[in-house]
mmJSON file of the N, C-alpha and C atoms, coordinates in Angstrom:
{"data_MODEL":{"atom_site":{
"group_PDB":["ATOM","ATOM","ATOM","ATOM","ATOM","ATOM","ATOM","ATOM","ATOM","ATOM","ATOM","ATOM","ATOM","ATOM","ATOM","ATOM","ATOM","ATOM","ATOM","ATOM","ATOM","ATOM","ATOM","ATOM","ATOM","ATOM","ATOM","ATOM","ATOM","ATOM","ATOM","ATOM","ATOM","ATOM","ATOM","ATOM","ATOM","ATOM","ATOM","ATOM","ATOM","ATOM","ATOM","ATOM","ATOM","ATOM","ATOM","ATOM","ATOM","ATOM","ATOM","ATOM","ATOM","ATOM","ATOM","ATOM","ATOM","ATOM","ATOM","ATOM","ATOM","ATOM","ATOM","ATOM","ATOM","ATOM","ATOM","ATOM","ATOM","ATOM","ATOM","ATOM","ATOM","ATOM","ATOM","ATOM","ATOM","ATOM","ATOM","ATOM","ATOM","ATOM","ATOM","ATOM","ATOM","ATOM","ATOM","ATOM","ATOM","ATOM","ATOM","ATOM","ATOM","ATOM","ATOM","ATOM","ATOM","ATOM","ATOM","ATOM","ATOM","ATOM","ATOM","ATOM","ATOM","ATOM","ATOM","ATOM","ATOM","ATOM","ATOM","ATOM","ATOM","ATOM","ATOM","ATOM","ATOM","ATOM","ATOM","ATOM","ATOM","ATOM","ATOM","ATOM","ATOM","ATOM","ATOM","ATOM","ATOM","ATOM","ATOM","ATOM","ATOM","ATOM","ATOM","ATOM","ATOM","ATOM","ATOM","ATOM","ATOM","ATOM","ATOM","ATOM","ATOM","ATOM","ATOM","ATOM","ATOM","ATOM","ATOM","ATOM","ATOM","ATOM","ATOM","ATOM","ATOM","ATOM","ATOM","ATOM","ATOM","ATOM","ATOM","ATOM","ATOM","ATOM","ATOM","ATOM","ATOM","ATOM","ATOM","ATOM","ATOM","ATOM","ATOM","ATOM","ATOM","ATOM","ATOM","ATOM","ATOM","ATOM","ATOM","ATOM","ATOM","ATOM","ATOM","ATOM","ATOM","ATOM","ATOM","ATOM","ATOM","ATOM","ATOM","ATOM","ATOM","ATOM","ATOM","ATOM","ATOM","ATOM","ATOM","ATOM"],
"id":[1,2,3,4,5,6,7,8,9,10,11,12,13,14,15,16,17,18,19,20,21,22,23,24,25,26,27,28,29,30,31,32,33,34,35,36,37,38,39,40,41,42,43,44,45,46,47,48,49,50,51,52,53,54,55,56,57,58,59,60,61,62,63,64,65,66,67,68,69,70,71,72,73,74,75,76,77,78,79,80,81,82,83,84,85,86,87,88,89,90,91,92,93,94,95,96,97,98,99,100,101,102,103,104,105,106,107,108,109,110,111,112,113,114,115,116,117,118,119,120,121,122,123,124,125,126,127,128,129,130,131,132,133,134,135,136,137,138,139,140,141,142,143,144,145,146,147,148,149,150,151,152,153,154,155,156,157,158,159,160,161,162,163,164,165,166,167,168,169,170,171,172,173,174,175,176,177,178,179,180,181,182,183,184,185,186,187,188,189,190,191,192,193,194,195,196,197,198,199,200,201,202,203,204],
"type_symbol":["N","C","C","N","C","C","N","C","C","N","C","C","N","C","C","N","C","C","N","C","C","N","C","C","N","C","C","N","C","C","N","C","C","N","C","C","N","C","C","N","C","C","N","C","C","N","C","C","N","C","C","N","C","C","N","C","C","N","C","C","N","C","C","N","C","C","N","C","C","N","C","C","N","C","C","N","C","C","N","C","C","N","C","C","N","C","C","N","C","C","N","C","C","N","C","C","N","C","C","N","C","C","N","C","C","N","C","C","N","C","C","N","C","C","N","C","C","N","C","C","N","C","C","N","C","C","N","C","C","N","C","C","N","C","C","N","C","C","N","C","C","N","C","C","N","C","C","N","C","C","N","C","C","N","C","C","N","C","C","N","C","C","N","C","C","N","C","C","N","C","C","N","C","C","N","C","C","N","C","C","N","C","C","N","C","C","N","C","C","N","C","C","N","C","C","N","C","C","N","C","C","N","C","C"],
"label_atom_id":["N","CA","C","N","CA","C","N","CA","C","N","CA","C","N","CA","C","N","CA","C","N","CA","C","N","CA","C","N","CA","C","N","CA","C","N","CA","C","N","CA","C","N","CA","C","N","CA","C","N","CA","C","N","CA","C","N","CA","C","N","CA","C","N","CA","C","N","CA","C","N","CA","C","N","CA","C","N","CA","C","N","CA","C","N","CA","C","N","CA","C","N","CA","C","N","CA","C","N","CA","C","N","CA","C","N","CA","C","N","CA","C","N","CA","C","N","CA","C","N","CA","C","N","CA","C","N","CA","C","N","CA","C","N","CA","C","N","CA","C","N","CA","C","N","CA","C","N","CA","C","N","CA","C","N","CA","C","N","CA","C","N","CA","C","N","CA","C","N","CA","C","N","CA","C","N","CA","C","N","CA","C","N","CA","C","N","CA","C","N","CA","C","N","CA","C","N","CA","C","N","CA","C","N","CA","C","N","CA","C","N","CA","C","N","CA","C","N","CA","C","N","CA","C","N","CA","C","N","CA","C","N","CA","C","N","CA","C"],
"label_alt_id":[null,null,null,null,null,null,null,null,null,null,null,null,null,null,null,null,null,null,null,null,null,null,null,null,null,null,null,null,null,null,null,null,null,null,null,null,null,null,null,null,null,null,null,null,null,null,null,null,null,null,null,null,null,null,null,null,null,null,null,null,null,null,null,null,null,null,null,null,null,null,null,null,null,null,null,null,null,null,null,null,null,null,null,null,null,null,null,null,null,null,null,null,null,null,null,null,null,null,null,null,null,null,null,null,null,null,null,null,null,null,null,null,null,null,null,null,null,null,null,null,null,null,null,null,null,null,null,null,null,null,null,null,null,null,null,null,null,null,null,null,null,null,null,null,null,null,null,null,null,null,null,null,null,null,null,null,null,null,null,null,null,null,null,null,null,null,null,null,null,null,null,null,null,null,null,null,null,null,null,null,null,null,null,null,null,null,null,null,null,null,null,null,null,null,null,null,null,null,null,null,null,null,null,null],
"label_comp_id":["MET","MET","MET","ASP","ASP","ASP","ALA","ALA","ALA","ASP","ASP","ASP","LYS","LYS","LYS","SER","SER","SER","ASN","ASN","ASN","TYR","TYR","TYR","LEU","LEU","LEU","ASN","ASN","ASN","TYR","TYR","TYR","ILE","ILE","ILE","LYS","LYS","LYS","GLN","GLN","GLN","ILE","ILE","ILE","GLU","GLU","GLU","PRO","PRO","PRO","PHE","PHE","PHE","LEU","LEU","LEU","ASN","ASN","ASN","LYS","LYS","LYS","GLU","GLU","GLU","ALA","ALA","ALA","ILE","ILE","ILE","ILE","ILE","ILE","ILE","ILE","ILE","SER","SER","SER","ASP","ASP","ASP","ASN","ASN","ASN","ALA","ALA","ALA","ILE","ILE","ILE","ASP","ASP","ASP","PHE","PHE","PHE","ALA","ALA","ALA","GLU","GLU","GLU","LEU","LEU","LEU","MET","MET","MET","LYS","LYS","LYS","ASP","ASP","ASP","TYR","TYR","TYR","LEU","LEU","LEU","ASN","ASN","ASN","TYR","TYR","TYR","VAL","VAL","VAL","LYS","LYS","LYS","SER","SER","SER","ASN","ASN","ASN","GLU","GLU","GLU","LYS","LYS","LYS","TYR","TYR","TYR","TYR","TYR","TYR","SER","SER","SER","TYR","TYR","TYR","LEU","LEU","LEU","ILE","ILE","ILE","PRO","PRO","PRO","LEU","LEU","LEU","ASP","ASP","ASP","ASN","ASN","ASN","GLY","GLY","GLY","LEU","LEU","LEU","MET","MET","MET","VAL","VAL","VAL","SER","SER","SER","VAL","VAL","VAL","LYS","LYS","LYS","LEU","LEU","LEU","ARG","ARG","ARG"],
"label_asym_id":["A","A","A","A","A","A","A","A","A","A","A","A","A","A","A","A","A","A","A","A","A","A","A","A","A","A","A","A","A","A","A","A","A","A","A","A","A","A","A","A","A","A","A","A","A","A","A","A","A","A","A","A","A","A","A","A","A","A","A","A","A","A","A","A","A","A","A","A","A","A","A","A","A","A","A","A","A","A","A","A","A","A","A","A","A","A","A","A","A","A","A","A","A","A","A","A","A","A","A","A","A","A","A","A","A","A","A","A","A","A","A","A","A","A","A","A","A","A","A","A","A","A","A","A","A","A","A","A","A","A","A","A","A","A","A","A","A","A","A","A","A","A","A","A","A","A","A","A","A","A","A","A","A","A","A","A","A","A","A","A","A","A","A","A","A","A","A","A","A","A","A","A","A","A","A","A","A","A","A","A","A","A","A","A","A","A","A","A","A","A","A","A","A","A","A","A","A","A","A","A","A","A","A","A"],
"label_entity_id":["1","1","1","1","1","1","1","1","1","1","1","1","1","1","1","1","1","1","1","1","1","1","1","1","1","1","1","1","1","1","1","1","1","1","1","1","1","1","1","1","1","1","1","1","1","1","1","1","1","1","1","1","1","1","1","1","1","1","1","1","1","1","1","1","1","1","1","1","1","1","1","1","1","1","1","1","1","1","1","1","1","1","1","1","1","1","1","1","1","1","1","1","1","1","1","1","1","1","1","1","1","1","1","1","1","1","1","1","1","1","1","1","1","1","1","1","1","1","1","1","1","1","1","1","1","1","1","1","1","1","1","1","1","1","1","1","1","1","1","1","1","1","1","1","1","1","1","1","1","1","1","1","1","1","1","1","1","1","1","1","1","1","1","1","1","1","1","1","1","1","1","1","1","1","1","1","1","1","1","1","1","1","1","1","1","1","1","1","1","1","1","1","1","1","1","1","1","1","1","1","1","1","1","1"],
"label_seq_id":[1,1,1,2,2,2,3,3,3,4,4,4,5,5,5,6,6,6,7,7,7,8,8,8,9,9,9,10,10,10,11,11,11,12,12,12,13,13,13,14,14,14,15,15,15,16,16,16,17,17,17,18,18,18,19,19,19,20,20,20,21,21,21,22,22,22,23,23,23,24,24,24,25,25,25,26,26,26,27,27,27,28,28,28,29,29,29,30,30,30,31,31,31,32,32,32,33,33,33,34,34,34,35,35,35,36,36,36,37,37,37,38,38,38,39,39,39,40,40,40,41,41,41,42,42,42,43,43,43,44,44,44,45,45,45,46,46,46,47,47,47,48,48,48,49,49,49,50,50,50,51,51,51,52,52,52,53,53,53,54,54,54,55,55,55,56,56,56,57,57,57,58,58,58,59,59,59,60,60,60,61,61,61,62,62,62,63,63,63,64,64,64,65,65,65,66,66,66,67,67,67,68,68,68],
"pdbx_PDB_ins_code":[null,null,null,null,null,null,null,null,null,null,null,null,null,null,null,null,null,null,null,null,null,null,null,null,null,null,null,null,null,null,null,null,null,null,null,null,null,null,null,null,null,null,null,null,null,null,null,null,null,null,null,null,null,null,null,null,null,null,null,null,null,null,null,null,null,null,null,null,null,null,null,null,null,null,null,null,null,null,null,null,null,null,null,null,null,null,null,null,null,null,null,null,null,null,null,null,null,null,null,null,null,null,null,null,null,null,null,null,null,null,null,null,null,null,null,null,null,null,null,null,null,null,null,null,null,null,null,null,null,null,null,null,null,null,null,null,null,null,null,null,null,null,null,null,null,null,null,null,null,null,null,null,null,null,null,null,null,null,null,null,null,null,null,null,null,null,null,null,null,null,null,null,null,null,null,null,null,null,null,null,null,null,null,null,null,null,null,null,null,null,null,null,null,null,null,null,null,null,null,null,null,null,null,null],
"Cartn_x":[23.34,22.727,21.261,20.81,19.4,19.105,18.831,18.644,17.613,17.731,16.848,17.048,16.097,16.236,16.568,15.986,16.219,17.632,18.393,19.775,20.831,20.437,21.414,22.517,22.165,23.189,24.193,23.708,24.621,25.522,24.958,25.745,26.861,26.533,27.58,28.669,28.29,29.303,30.218,29.7,30.536,31.508,31.089,31.973,32.851,32.523,33.282,34.795,35.303,36.764,37.425,36.649,37.195,36.984,36.27,35.988,37.145,37.563,38.592,37.987,38.834,38.395,37.795,36.698,35.95,35.133,34.99,34.09,32.674,31.882,30.501,29.57,28.634,27.628,26.278,25.561,24.23,23.223,22.27,21.264,19.9,19.283,17.998,16.837,15.729,14.462,14.522,15.354,15.547,14.365,13.427,12.212,11.079,10.803,9.671,9.816,11.035,11.261,12.095,11.989,12.782,12.582,11.39,11.129,11.896,11.967,12.719,14.229,14.67,16.092,16.524,15.658,15.899,17.265,17.658,18.947,20.107,20.008,21.044,21.095,19.944,19.901,20.448,20.094,20.634,22.144,22.615,24.046,24.839,24.436,25.217,25.031,23.897,23.679,24.39,24.563,25.143,26.592,27.117,28.472,29.471,30.488,31.503,32.318,32.243,32.992,32.353,31.101,30.367,29.778,29.727,28.911,27.774,26.542,25.398,24.333,23.677,22.57,21.537,20.295,19.173,18.796,18.703,18.25,16.812,15.854,14.447,14.075,14.747,14.539,13.909,12.823,12.138,11.74,12.288,11.949,12.903,13.814,14.788,16.123,17.178,18.54,19.322,19.863,20.762,22.17,22.864,24.232,25.16,26.098,27.039,28.458,29.294,30.699,31.522,32.416,33.264,34.349,34.431,35.379,36.724,36.744,38.006,38.078],
"Cartn_y":[14.713,14.464,14.859,15.423,15.75,15.722,14.541,14.361,13.272,12.587,11.493,10.348,10.156,9.229,7.802,7.339,5.953,5.723,6.789,6.65,6.961,7.153,7.468,6.421,5.14,4.095,4.254,4.529,4.763,5.957,7.016,8.224,7.963,7.27,7.058,6.131,5.146,4.246,4.977,5.983,6.759,7.676,8.215,9.15,8.47,7.245,6.555,6.574,6.303,6.294,7.633,8.695,10.03,10.555,9.796,10.234,9.895,10.87,10.641,9.979,9.372,8.848,10.02,9.773,10.748,11.721,11.439,12.243,12.061,13.097,13.061,13.203,12.265,12.303,12.495,13.527,13.798,13.612,12.727,12.407,12.856,13.708,14.298,13.352,13.565,12.852,11.369,10.982,9.576,8.955,9.757,9.222,9.231,10.379,10.514,9.673,9.485,8.729,7.467,6.916,5.743,4.575,4.391,3.264,3.431,4.647,4.89,4.785,4.988,4.996,3.713,2.706,1.52,0.88,0.712,0.088,0.934,2.233,3.137,3.095,3.203,3.209,1.906,0.786,-0.502,-0.555,-0.006,-0.003,0.758,1.981,2.773,2.3,1.674,1.181,-0.144,-0.969,-2.298,-2.41,-1.393,-1.419,-1.024,-1.841,-1.568,-0.318,0.184,1.401,2.662,2.551,3.735,3.555,4.659,4.757,5.691,5.195,5.975,6.069,7.208,7.387,8.324,8.08,8.839,9.933,11.142,12.271,12.57,12.408,12.62,14.104,14.851,16.28,16.532,17.295,17.613,16.316,16.032,14.823,13.673,13.857,12.833,13.055,13.018,13.141,11.904,11.198,10.09,10.654,10.578,11.083,9.877,9.834,8.729,9.29,8.651,9.033,7.875,8.154,7.11,6.77,5.508,5.056,4.647,4.226,3.806,4.316],
"Cartn_z":[49.373,48.098,48.186,47.123,46.994,45.505,45.007,43.568,43.332,42.222,41.855,42.852,43.721,44.857,44.429,43.353,42.937,42.41,42.21,41.721,42.779,44.02,45.066,45.16,45.053,45.134,43.995,42.801,41.671,41.937,42.48,42.744,43.747,44.85,45.856,45.336,44.56,44.001,43.03,42.354,41.433,42.17,43.308,44.016,45.072,45.468,46.52,46.329,45.139,44.976,45.285,45.275,45.481,46.901,47.732,49.097,50.02,50.794,51.801,53.026,53.829,55.115,55.899,56.579,57.374,56.526,55.233,54.404,54.93,54.844,55.323,54.129,54.03,52.976,53.651,53.264,53.813,52.693,52.922,51.908,52.403,51.627,52.001,51.691,52.4,52.177,52.514,53.454,53.795,54.536,54.973,55.598,54.579,54.014,53.096,51.824,51.35,50.119,50.376,51.571,51.949,50.986,50.504,49.588,48.275,47.752,46.521,46.726,47.969,48.3,49.007,49.041,49.864,49.614,48.356,48.068,48.598,48.443,48.963,50.487,51.129,52.594,53.159,52.559,53.002,52.816,51.726,51.421,52.478,52.787,53.742,55.182,55.492,56.852,57.105,56.083,56.285,55.819,55.193,54.658,55.746,55.93,56.96,56.681,55.468,55.11,55.668,56.147,56.589,57.983,58.694,59.904,59.519,59.602,59.144,60.216,60.257,61.193,60.572,60.944,60.41,61.392,60.892,61.7,61.27,62.183,61.819,61.8,60.977,60.83,59.469,59.447,58.197,57.493,56.306,55.548,55.803,56.738,57.095,56.418,57.213,56.701,57.096,56.118,56.407,56.352,57.472,57.566,57.604,56.691,56.618,56.655,57.468,57.566,57.024,56.083,55.524,56.539,56.887,57.899,57.324,56.071,55.444,54.037],
"occupancy":[1.0,1.0,1.0,1.0,1.0,1.0,1.0,1.0,1.0,1.0,1.0,1.0,1.0,1.0,1.0,1.0,1.0,1.0,1.0,1.0,1.0,1.0,1.0,1.0,1.0,1.0,1.0,1.0,1.0,1.0,1.0,1.0,1.0,1.0,1.0,1.0,1.0,1.0,1.0,1.0,1.0,1.0,1.0,1.0,1.0,1.0,1.0,1.0,1.0,1.0,1.0,1.0,1.0,1.0,1.0,1.0,1.0,1.0,1.0,1.0,1.0,1.0,1.0,1.0,1.0,1.0,1.0,1.0,1.0,1.0,1.0,1.0,1.0,1.0,1.0,1.0,1.0,1.0,1.0,1.0,1.0,1.0,1.0,1.0,1.0,1.0,1.0,1.0,1.0,1.0,1.0,1.0,1.0,1.0,1.0,1.0,1.0,1.0,1.0,1.0,1.0,1.0,1.0,1.0,1.0,1.0,1.0,1.0,1.0,1.0,1.0,1.0,1.0,1.0,1.0,1.0,1.0,1.0,1.0,1.0,1.0,1.0,1.0,1.0,1.0,1.0,1.0,1.0,1.0,1.0,1.0,1.0,1.0,1.0,1.0,1.0,1.0,1.0,1.0,1.0,1.0,1.0,1.0,1.0,1.0,1.0,1.0,1.0,1.0,1.0,1.0,1.0,1.0,1.0,1.0,1.0,1.0,1.0,1.0,1.0,1.0,1.0,1.0,1.0,1.0,1.0,1.0,1.0,1.0,1.0,1.0,1.0,1.0,1.0,1.0,1.0,1.0,1.0,1.0,1.0,1.0,1.0,1.0,1.0,1.0,1.0,1.0,1.0,1.0,1.0,1.0,1.0,1.0,1.0,1.0,1.0,1.0,1.0,1.0,1.0,1.0,1.0,1.0,1.0],
"B_iso_or_equiv":[0.0,0.0,0.0,0.0,0.0,0.0,0.0,0.0,0.0,0.0,0.0,0.0,0.0,0.0,0.0,0.0,0.0,0.0,0.0,0.0,0.0,0.0,0.0,0.0,0.0,0.0,0.0,0.0,0.0,0.0,0.0,0.0,0.0,0.0,0.0,0.0,0.0,0.0,0.0,0.0,0.0,0.0,0.0,0.0,0.0,0.0,0.0,0.0,0.0,0.0,0.0,0.0,0.0,0.0,0.0,0.0,0.0,0.0,0.0,0.0,0.0,0.0,0.0,0.0,0.0,0.0,0.0,0.0,0.0,0.0,0.0,0.0,0.0,0.0,0.0,0.0,0.0,0.0,0.0,0.0,0.0,0.0,0.0,0.0,0.0,0.0,0.0,0.0,0.0,0.0,0.0,0.0,0.0,0.0,0.0,0.0,0.0,0.0,0.0,0.0,0.0,0.0,0.0,0.0,0.0,0.0,0.0,0.0,0.0,0.0,0.0,0.0,0.0,0.0,0.0,0.0,0.0,0.0,0.0,0.0,0.0,0.0,0.0,0.0,0.0,0.0,0.0,0.0,0.0,0.0,0.0,0.0,0.0,0.0,0.0,0.0,0.0,0.0,0.0,0.0,0.0,0.0,0.0,0.0,0.0,0.0,0.0,0.0,0.0,0.0,0.0,0.0,0.0,0.0,0.0,0.0,0.0,0.0,0.0,0.0,0.0,0.0,0.0,0.0,0.0,0.0,0.0,0.0,0.0,0.0,0.0,0.0,0.0,0.0,0.0,0.0,0.0,0.0,0.0,0.0,0.0,0.0,0.0,0.0,0.0,0.0,0.0,0.0,0.0,0.0,0.0,0.0,0.0,0.0,0.0,0.0,0.0,0.0,0.0,0.0,0.0,0.0,0.0,0.0],
"pdbx_formal_charge":[null,null,null,null,null,null,null,null,null,null,null,null,null,null,null,null,null,null,null,null,null,null,null,null,null,null,null,null,null,null,null,null,null,null,null,null,null,null,null,null,null,null,null,null,null,null,null,null,null,null,null,null,null,null,null,null,null,null,null,null,null,null,null,null,null,null,null,null,null,null,null,null,null,null,null,null,null,null,null,null,null,null,null,null,null,null,null,null,null,null,null,null,null,null,null,null,null,null,null,null,null,null,null,null,null,null,null,null,null,null,null,null,null,null,null,null,null,null,null,null,null,null,null,null,null,null,null,null,null,null,null,null,null,null,null,null,null,null,null,null,null,null,null,null,null,null,null,null,null,null,null,null,null,null,null,null,null,null,null,null,null,null,null,null,null,null,null,null,null,null,null,null,null,null,null,null,null,null,null,null,null,null,null,null,null,null,null,null,null,null,null,null,null,null,null,null,null,null,null,null,null,null,null,null],
"auth_seq_id":[1,1,1,2,2,2,3,3,3,4,4,4,5,5,5,6,6,6,7,7,7,8,8,8,9,9,9,10,10,10,11,11,11,12,12,12,13,13,13,14,14,14,15,15,15,16,16,16,17,17,17,18,18,18,19,19,19,20,20,20,21,21,21,22,22,22,23,23,23,24,24,24,25,25,25,26,26,26,27,27,27,28,28,28,29,29,29,30,30,30,31,31,31,32,32,32,33,33,33,34,34,34,35,35,35,36,36,36,37,37,37,38,38,38,39,39,39,40,40,40,41,41,41,42,42,42,43,43,43,44,44,44,45,45,45,46,46,46,47,47,47,48,48,48,49,49,49,50,50,50,51,51,51,52,52,52,53,53,53,54,54,54,55,55,55,56,56,56,57,57,57,58,58,58,59,59,59,60,60,60,61,61,61,62,62,62,63,63,63,64,64,64,65,65,65,66,66,66,67,67,67,68,68,68],
"auth_comp_id":["MET","MET","MET","ASP","ASP","ASP","ALA","ALA","ALA","ASP","ASP","ASP","LYS","LYS","LYS","SER","SER","SER","ASN","ASN","ASN","TYR","TYR","TYR","LEU","LEU","LEU","ASN","ASN","ASN","TYR","TYR","TYR","ILE","ILE","ILE","LYS","LYS","LYS","GLN","GLN","GLN","ILE","ILE","ILE","GLU","GLU","GLU","PRO","PRO","PRO","PHE","PHE","PHE","LEU","LEU","LEU","ASN","ASN","ASN","LYS","LYS","LYS","GLU","GLU","GLU","ALA","ALA","ALA","ILE","ILE","ILE","ILE","ILE","ILE","ILE","ILE","ILE","SER","SER","SER","ASP","ASP","ASP","ASN","ASN","ASN","ALA","ALA","ALA","ILE","ILE","ILE","ASP","ASP","ASP","PHE","PHE","PHE","ALA","ALA","ALA","GLU","GLU","GLU","LEU","LEU","LEU","MET","MET","MET","LYS","LYS","LYS","ASP","ASP","ASP","TYR","TYR","TYR","LEU","LEU","LEU","ASN","ASN","ASN","TYR","TYR","TYR","VAL","VAL","VAL","LYS","LYS","LYS","SER","SER","SER","ASN","ASN","ASN","GLU","GLU","GLU","LYS","LYS","LYS","TYR","TYR","TYR","TYR","TYR","TYR","SER","SER","SER","TYR","TYR","TYR","LEU","LEU","LEU","ILE","ILE","ILE","PRO","PRO","PRO","LEU","LEU","LEU","ASP","ASP","ASP","ASN","ASN","ASN","GLY","GLY","GLY","LEU","LEU","LEU","MET","MET","MET","VAL","VAL","VAL","SER","SER","SER","VAL","VAL","VAL","LYS","LYS","LYS","LEU","LEU","LEU","ARG","ARG","ARG"],
"auth_asym_id":["A","A","A","A","A","A","A","A","A","A","A","A","A","A","A","A","A","A","A","A","A","A","A","A","A","A","A","A","A","A","A","A","A","A","A","A","A","A","A","A","A","A","A","A","A","A","A","A","A","A","A","A","A","A","A","A","A","A","A","A","A","A","A","A","A","A","A","A","A","A","A","A","A","A","A","A","A","A","A","A","A","A","A","A","A","A","A","A","A","A","A","A","A","A","A","A","A","A","A","A","A","A","A","A","A","A","A","A","A","A","A","A","A","A","A","A","A","A","A","A","A","A","A","A","A","A","A","A","A","A","A","A","A","A","A","A","A","A","A","A","A","A","A","A","A","A","A","A","A","A","A","A","A","A","A","A","A","A","A","A","A","A","A","A","A","A","A","A","A","A","A","A","A","A","A","A","A","A","A","A","A","A","A","A","A","A","A","A","A","A","A","A","A","A","A","A","A","A","A","A","A","A","A","A"],
"auth_atom_id":["N","CA","C","N","CA","C","N","CA","C","N","CA","C","N","CA","C","N","CA","C","N","CA","C","N","CA","C","N","CA","C","N","CA","C","N","CA","C","N","CA","C","N","CA","C","N","CA","C","N","CA","C","N","CA","C","N","CA","C","N","CA","C","N","CA","C","N","CA","C","N","CA","C","N","CA","C","N","CA","C","N","CA","C","N","CA","C","N","CA","C","N","CA","C","N","CA","C","N","CA","C","N","CA","C","N","CA","C","N","CA","C","N","CA","C","N","CA","C","N","CA","C","N","CA","C","N","CA","C","N","CA","C","N","CA","C","N","CA","C","N","CA","C","N","CA","C","N","CA","C","N","CA","C","N","CA","C","N","CA","C","N","CA","C","N","CA","C","N","CA","C","N","CA","C","N","CA","C","N","CA","C","N","CA","C","N","CA","C","N","CA","C","N","CA","C","N","CA","C","N","CA","C","N","CA","C","N","CA","C","N","CA","C","N","CA","C","N","CA","C","N","CA","C","N","CA","C","N","CA","C","N","CA","C","N","CA","C"],
"pdbx_PDB_model_num":[1,1,1,1,1,1,1,1,1,1,1,1,1,1,1,1,1,1,1,1,1,1,1,1,1,1,1,1,1,1,1,1,1,1,1,1,1,1,1,1,1,1,1,1,1,1,1,1,1,1,1,1,1,1,1,1,1,1,1,1,1,1,1,1,1,1,1,1,1,1,1,1,1,1,1,1,1,1,1,1,1,1,1,1,1,1,1,1,1,1,1,1,1,1,1,1,1,1,1,1,1,1,1,1,1,1,1,1,1,1,1,1,1,1,1,1,1,1,1,1,1,1,1,1,1,1,1,1,1,1,1,1,1,1,1,1,1,1,1,1,1,1,1,1,1,1,1,1,1,1,1,1,1,1,1,1,1,1,1,1,1,1,1,1,1,1,1,1,1,1,1,1,1,1,1,1,1,1,1,1,1,1,1,1,1,1,1,1,1,1,1,1,1,1,1,1,1,1,1,1,1,1,1,1]
}}}
């Protein structure tokens, strides 16, 4: 994802029903705009449905893999 950062949580909730197990979601700017994305970042990091990790490349990439 690379869109309106404050709506990332809304976006993932809209697409979740369509994601297969092991789907990969890459969210751009997870370091530089972390404050605007805080609800989304907390969601993917604390949700048992996802394994998420931050790659400190460029502006930050949050990589999340759907587990179920």
